[in-house]
C-alpha positions in Angstrom: -111.1 105.8 -131.4 -110.0 109.3 -130.4 -112.3 112.3 -130.5 -110.9 115.8 -130.9 -112.8 119.0 -130.2 -111.2 122.3 -131.3 -112.2 125.7 -130.0 -110.9 129.3 -129.9 -111.0 130.3 -133.5 -112.5 133.5 -134.9 -111.7 136.9 -136.3 -108.7 138.8 -135.2 -106.9 141.9 -136.6 -103.4 141.7 -138.0 -100.9 141.7 -135.2 -103.4 140.3 -132.8 -103.4 137.1 -130.8 -105.6 134.0 -130.5 -105.4 130.8 -128.6 -106.7 127.5 -130.0 -107.6 124.6 -127.8 -108.0 120.9 -128.7 -109.5 118.5 -126.2 -108.9 114.8 -126.7 -111.0 112.0 -125.4 -111.4 108.3 -126.1 -108.5 105.9 -126.5 -105.9 108.6 -125.8 -103.3 106.1 -124.7 -102.8 105.4 -128.4 -101.6 109.0 -129.0 -97.8 109.7 -129.1 -97.9 113.3 -130.3 -100.4 116.1 -131.0 -100.3 118.7 -133.7 -101.9 121.6 -135.3 -102.2 121.9 -139.1 -103.9 124.4 -141.3 -105.4 124.7 -144.7 -105.5 128.2 -146.2 -108.1 128.9 -148.8 -107.2 127.2 -152.1 -104.1 125.6 -150.6 -103.1 122.2 -149.2 -103.1 121.4 -145.6 -99.7 122.2 -143.9 -98.0 121.6 -140.7 -98.1 124.3 -138.1 -96.7 122.7 -135.0 -96.4 119.4 -133.2 -95.7 118.3 -129.6 -94.8 114.9 -128.4 -95.9 113.2 -125.2 -92.5 114.1 -123.9 -93.0 117.7 -124.6 -90.7 118.0 -127.7 -92.1 120.6 -130.0 -91.6 121.4 -133.7 -92.8 124.4 -135.7 -93.1 125.4 -139.3 -90.6 128.1 -140.2 -93.4 130.4 -141.0 -94.7 130.5 -137.4 -91.5 130.1 -135.4 -91.3 132.9 -132.8 -94.9 133.8 -133.1 -96.8 130.6 -132.3 -96.4 128.3 -129.2 -97.8 124.8 -128.9 -98.3 123.4 -125.4 -100.2 120.6 -123.7 -102.0 119.9 -120.5 -101.8 116.2 -120.0 -104.1 116.3 -117.0 -106.8 117.8 -119.2 -105.8 115.9 -122.4 -105.7 119.2 -124.1 -103.3 120.8 -126.5 -103.1 124.5 -127.2 -101.8 126.7 -129.9 -101.0 130.3 -128.8 -100.8 132.5 -131.8 -99.4 136.0 -131.7 -98.4 138.5 -134.3 -101.0 137.1 -136.6 -100.7 137.9 -140.2 -103.3 137.8 -143.0 -101.4 134.8 -144.4 -102.2 132.9 -141.2 -105.8 132.8 -142.0 -106.9 129.3 -142.5 -108.9 126.4 -141.2 -106.9 125.0 -138.4 -107.0 121.3 -137.6 -106.0 119.4 -134.5 -104.4 116.1 -135.1 -103.7 113.3 -132.7 -100.8 111.2 -134.0 -101.6 107.7 -132.9 -100.9 104.1 -133.3 -101.7 102.9 -135.9 -103.6 105.9 -137.3 -103.9 109.6 -137.0 -107.1 111.3 -135.8 -108.3 114.6 -136.9 -110.6 117.3 -135.6 -113.3 118.9 -137.7 -111.3 122.1 -138.0 -111.8 125.6 -136.8 -111.7 128.8 -138.8 -109.2 131.6 -138.1 -109.7 134.8 -140.0 -107.1 137.6 -139.9 -108.4 140.8 -141.2 -108.7 144.5 -140.3 
C-alpha cells in the first residue's frame, strides 16, 4: 500500500501562485510515476501533470508554461508549482502514485482562485 498526503492548497487571487506538495509513504518501490490531477466543480477529473521516476514530465495543454511538476526522491515528495493561476484552475487537486499493479490516490486538496 502507498499512502499519499497532499498539502499546500487554499485561496489565491487570479494571477497568483501556489505550491502543492504530496508526500508518499509505504510501498513506494511500486511507484513508477507520480501525477497531479484535478476535478473542477461539476466536471470530471482531468490530468494536470505527471513525472516519471526518471524525471520525464508531461503537462496538460491548459497548464503548460504556468505549472511545474517536480519531485524530491530523498523526501518521496512530488510538488506542483502553480503560477499565473486563473479562475478555471479552481478545483480539487489529487495526487496520484502510478504503481504496479494499481494506482494510489490522495484524498484531494482544494484550490480556490478568486478575487
